C-alpha positions, 0 to 999 in steps of 0.5 A: 485518478486514484492510479495517479495518486497512488503513483504520486504517493509511492514517489514521494515515499521514494523521495523520502527514502532518497533524501534520508539516505543522501541526508545520512551520507552526507552527515557520515562524511562530514562528521567522519563516522567511520573515523570515529567508529575507528577509534572507538573500536581501537580504544575499546576492543570489546566493542568489536564483539557487539558489531557482528551481533548489530550486522545480524540484527540488521540484516535480520530486520531488513529481511523481516521488513522485506517479508512483511512488506510482501505479505502486506501486498499480497493481502492488498491484491485479495482485498482488490480482487474481492471488492472488484468481484463484489462491486461488479456484483452491485452494478449487476444487482443495481442493472436488475433492479432498474429493469425490473422497476422499468417492467413494472413501470411499463406494467402499471401505466398500461393497468392505469391505460386500461382503467381509464378506457373502462 
């Protein structure tokens, strides 16, 4: 059930990304964003000097987000492995406790039967 929920959340995120991307493409097409930028740069050539900084900044931001996501994924992987080990240990302890309680219960039952006979 949890895997299905995680998959659903991932699909929702992917769908949201696709919707936003398609929306931006449609808006830029109908409002001729590229033509507007070309006019802006033709009228103001100094603005062209900012374009390389913007592109480099966006590329750096993209790579940084990729590294950030990768590191969070590795942390999540380690956390999941640790939690599974702890869960197995808790199950083992619970089984040991239940077995101990059964032994004690049998011993007490035996002692009660012995005292009834005496």
